[in-house]
C-alpha positions in Angstrom: 11.0 43.9 -6.3 10.6 41.3 -9.0 7.8 39.7 -7.3 6.1 42.7 -6.3 6.2 43.7 -10.2 4.8 40.4 -11.0 2.2 40.1 -8.6 1.1 43.7 -9.7 1.1 42.6 -13.6 -1.1 39.9 -12.3 -3.5 42.1 -10.8 -3.5 45.1 -13.0 -3.5 43.1 -16.5 -3.4 39.1 -16.4 -6.1 38.7 -14.0 -8.8 40.4 -16.3 -8.2 38.2 -19.1 -8.4 34.6 -20.4 -4.8 34.6 -21.0 -1.5 32.2 -20.1 1.7 33.8 -18.8 5.1 32.2 -19.2 8.4 33.1 -18.1 11.8 32.9 -19.6 13.3 32.0 -16.5 17.0 32.1 -17.1 17.9 32.4 -13.3 15.3 30.1 -12.1 16.2 26.9 -10.3 14.1 24.2 -8.7 14.5 25.9 -5.0 13.0 29.4 -6.6 10.4 28.0 -9.8 7.4 28.0 -7.4 8.0 31.4 -6.1 7.0 32.5 -10.0 4.1 30.0 -10.9 2.6 28.8 -7.4 -1.1 29.7 -8.2 -1.5 31.2 -4.8 1.3 33.8 -5.1 -0.8 35.1 -8.2 2.0 35.8 -10.5 2.8 33.8 -13.7 1.2 30.2 -15.0 4.5 28.6 -16.1 8.1 29.0 -16.6 10.8 27.9 -19.1 13.9 26.5 -16.9 17.5 26.1 -19.0 19.1 23.4 -17.1 18.2 20.9 -19.6 19.6 23.1 -22.5 22.8 23.6 -20.7 23.9 20.1 -20.6 26.5 18.7 -22.6 28.5 21.9 -23.2 32.3 21.9 -22.4 33.1 24.5 -20.3 35.8 27.3 -21.2 34.4 27.2 -25.1 32.1 28.9 -27.0 29.2 26.4 -27.3 31.5 23.4 -28.1 29.4 20.0 -27.1 30.8 16.8 -25.8 28.5 13.5 -25.5 26.2 14.4 -22.8 25.0 11.8 -20.1 21.6 10.4 -20.5 21.7 9.7 -16.5 22.2 13.4 -16.1 19.4 14.2 -18.3 17.1 12.1 -16.4 18.2 13.6 -13.5 17.5 17.4 -14.7 14.1 16.2 -16.1 13.1 14.1 -13.1 14.0 16.7 -10.7 12.0 19.7 -12.5 8.9 17.3 -12.3 9.0 16.7 -8.7 9.1 20.7 -8.6 5.4 20.8 -9.6 4.5 17.5 -7.8 1.9 19.1 -5.7 1.6 22.7 -6.7 2.1 24.8 -9.8 2.8 23.6 -13.3 6.1 22.9 -15.5 6.8 23.0 -19.1 9.2 20.6 -21.4 11.2 21.6 -24.4 14.4 20.7 -26.3 14.8 23.0 -28.8 14.1 26.9 -29.3 15.1 29.5 -31.5 18.4 30.1 -29.2 19.4 26.4 -29.7 20.6 23.7 -32.0 17.8 21.6 -33.6 16.3 19.1 -31.5 17.1 16.3 -33.7 20.9 17.2 -34.0 21.6 17.8 -30.6 19.6 15.0 -28.6 19.0 12.4 -31.4 20.8 11.7 -34.2 20.8 13.5 -38.0 22.6 10.8 -39.9 20.4 9.4 -42.5 19.7 6.4 -41.0 18.8 7.5 -37.9 17.2 11.2 -38.2 13.4 10.0 -38.6 13.4 7.6 -36.1 15.4 9.6 -33.3 13.2 12.6 -33.9 10.3 10.5 -33.6 11.8 9.3 -30.1 12.4 12.7 -29.2 8.7 13.7 -29.8 7.7 11.0 -27.8 9.5 12.2 -24.8 8.2 15.5 -25.2 4.5 14.6 -25.4 4.4 12.0 -22.6 6.0 14.1 -19.7 4.3 16.1 -17.2 4.1 19.8 -17.9 3.0 21.9 -21.0 5.2 20.9 -24.3 6.7 23.4 -26.6 7.6 22.6 -29.8 9.9 24.8 -32.0 8.9 25.3 -35.5 10.4 22.9 -38.2 11.0 20.1 -35.2 7.9 18.5 -36.1 9.3 17.4 -39.8 12.7 16.7 -38.1 14.6 19.6 -39.6 18.5 19.3 -38.5 21.3 21.7 -37.9 22.2 23.5 -41.1 26.1 22.9 -40.6 27.2 25.7 -42.5 30.9 25.3 -43.7 31.6 29.5 -43.9 31.4 32.1 -41.1 30.0 34.0 -44.1 26.9 32.1 -44.0 26.1 32.8 -40.6 24.0 35.9 -39.4 24.1 35.4 -35.7 25.9 38.5 -34.2 27.4 36.4 -31.3 28.6 33.5 -33.6 30.3 36.2 -35.7 32.2 38.2 -32.8 33.1 34.8 -31.2 35.0 34.1 -34.4 36.4 37.4 -34.6 37.8 36.5 -31.1 39.2 33.3 -32.1 40.7 34.9 -35.2 42.4 37.9 -32.9 43.9 35.5 -30.7 45.1 33.0 -33.6 43.0 30.2 -32.4 41.6 27.4 -34.9 39.1 29.0 -36.9 38.2 25.4 -38.7 37.7 23.9 -35.2 35.6 26.8 -34.2 33.4 26.6 -37.4 33.2 22.4 -36.9 32.0 23.0 -32.9 29.4 25.4 -34.5 27.6 22.7 -36.6 26.8 20.5 -33.4 26.2 22.6 -30.2 26.8 26.2 -31.1 25.2 28.8 -33.9 22.2 29.9 -33.2 21.4 30.2 -36.8 21.0 26.1 -36.8 17.7 26.6 -35.8 16.8 29.6 -37.6 16.9 28.4 -41.3 14.0 28.7 -43.2 11.1 26.4 -43.0 11.5 23.6 -45.7 7.8 23.5 -47.1 8.8 21.6 -50.3 11.8 20.9 -52.3 11.6 24.0 -55.1 13.9 26.9 -54.5 14.2 28.1 -51.0 12.2 25.4 -49.8 8.9 27.2 -51.0 9.6 29.6 -48.2 10.2 32.8 -50.4 10.8 33.5 -53.6 13.0 36.2 -52.2 16.5 35.7 -51.1 16.4 34.6 -47.3 18.1 35.9 -44.3 19.6 32.5 -44.0 20.3 29.8 -46.4 17.8 27.1 -46.7 19.4 23.9 -45.4 20.2 21.9 -48.8 18.4 18.6 -47.8 14.7 20.5 -48.3 15.2 18.5 -51.4 14.0 15.5 -49.7 12.9 16.8 -46.3 10.2 18.9 -46.6 6.6 18.8 -45.1 5.2 18.8 -48.6 6.7 15.1 -48.9 6.0 14.3 -45.2 2.2 14.9 -46.0 2.1 12.0 -48.6 4.0 9.6 -46.2 1.8 8.0 -43.3 5.3 7.0 -41.6 6.9 10.2 -41.6 8.1 12.3 -38.6 5.1 14.7 -39.2 2.5 12.2 -39.1 4.0 10.5 -36.1 4.0 14.1 -34.5 0.4 14.0 -35.5 -0.4 10.7 -33.9 1.6 11.3 -30.5 -0.2 14.6 -30.0 -3.5 13.0 -30.4 -2.5 10.5 -28.1 -1.8 12.8 -25.5 -4.9 15.1 -26.1 -7.0 11.9 -25.6 -5.1 10.2 -23.1 -5.0 12.6 -19.7 -2.7 10.3 -17.8 -0.1 11.5 -20.3 -0.9 15.4 -19.1 -2.1 14.9 -15.5 -0.5 11.4 -14.5 2.1 10.9 -11.8 5.8 10.5 -13.1 7.8 7.9 -11.9 11.3 7.2 -13.1 12.8 3.8 -13.3 15.8 2.2 -14.2 17.8 5.6 -13.5 21.1 4.5 -13.9 20.6 2.7 -17.3 22.9 4.7 -19.6 20.9 4.3 -22.9 17.3 3.9 -21.9 14.8 6.5 -20.4 11.7 4.8 -18.7 8.9 6.1 -16.7 5.5 5.3 -15.7 2.8 7.7 -15.6 -0.2 6.9 -13.5 -3.6 8.2 -13.0 -7.0 7.0 -11.7 -5.9 3.8 -11.2 -4.2 3.7 -15.0 -0.8 3.4 -15.7 1.5 3.6 -18.5 5.1 2.8 -19.2 7.3 5.0 -21.6 10.6 3.6 -22.7 12.9 5.8 -24.9 16.3 4.5 -26.4 18.5 7.5 -26.9 21.3 5.5 -28.6 22.4 4.0 -31.6 22.6 0.5 -30.5 20.1 -2.1 -29.3 19.1 -1.6 -25.5 17.3 -3.2 -22.8 15.1 -1.6 -20.2 15.1 -3.1 -16.7 11.9 -1.6 -15.3 11.1 -4.8 -13.1 7.3 -4.5 -14.6 5.8 -7.3 -17.1 4.8 -6.1 -20.4 4.1 -9.3 -21.8 0.4 -8.7 -21.9 0.6 -4.9 -22.0 -1.3 -2.7 -24.6 1.3 -0.8 -27.3 -0.6 2.6 -27.7 2.5 4.2 -30.0 6.0 2.8 -31.0 8.1 4.8 -33.6 9.2 1.6 -35.3 5.7 0.3 -35.8 5.7 -3.1 -33.8 7.3 -3.1 -30.5 8.5 -6.0 -28.4 7.0 -7.3 -25.3 9.9 -7.8 -23.4 11.8 -4.1 -22.8 14.2 -4.8 -26.0 14.8 -1.7 -27.7 16.3 -1.1 -31.4 18.4 2.1 -32.1 16.4 5.1 -31.0 13.1 3.3 -30.1 10.5 4.7 -28.4 7.3 2.7 -27.3 4.3 3.5 -24.7 2.9 0.9 -23.4 -0.6 0.7 -21.3 -0.1 -1.7 -18.4 -3.0 -4.4 -17.6 
């Protein structure tokens, strides 16, 4: 009776107010999604899917992550875009309170690439069709806490799994190392880093979780003063999306789909077209889109100046307006 209940809730409650409804659709798959968000069914407005966030985990282990395939990543998000091509409306997100930090998981949290990869991921989220959801702290590029001791964790699931490994005589050191990358929900739950003061300016009391040690340099106050910061790039990309309906409603077309390093796609609306190029790797990469971008206008680039031949630096992202 799930859909009976949702339709009743819509009829008796949601339809009477100016509200938006979102489903945490843990069991939602591409073939059933429209049963929840097709406007004609009068149920919900949009729903989360979890196919993207499940990518890269090694079966048989507790949140142990291996390298993920960008080709698989592109297929997941392209398949979900296709669900809402004619009806309904989707969502797009890369992190939440149960996930590792976006930049640590999908980008590169090293000092060399943290900022640029965070900006690249922001470009992805805010140039895809569907409503983007952004997790608190990702707008300044916060990264995984990477605690070294189980005593620093508070997540009951992580603690319970640690005890299971301990009882089984397993490798506890390896378990802790695994949680630094793909596991431990507490990675995304550390206090927001407002400034470089004690506890990142979050509280004068003892916080529930330790603040990441990198708050000394990675914090909102420092980024407010830096025109090239992750925070100010997030603002620029948000403004670009809000002032260009093509990035919200435009038709999505995946290009160069077998490229293992570059995610390339176009958005089209009312006779206009933009090209989005995203290098998900730590090396130079080339996008083979078949499009001539020599005369294209650069709308935004996370390095500050983009090439005109599809060549991309590590974690570079660029949006071209095609002529």
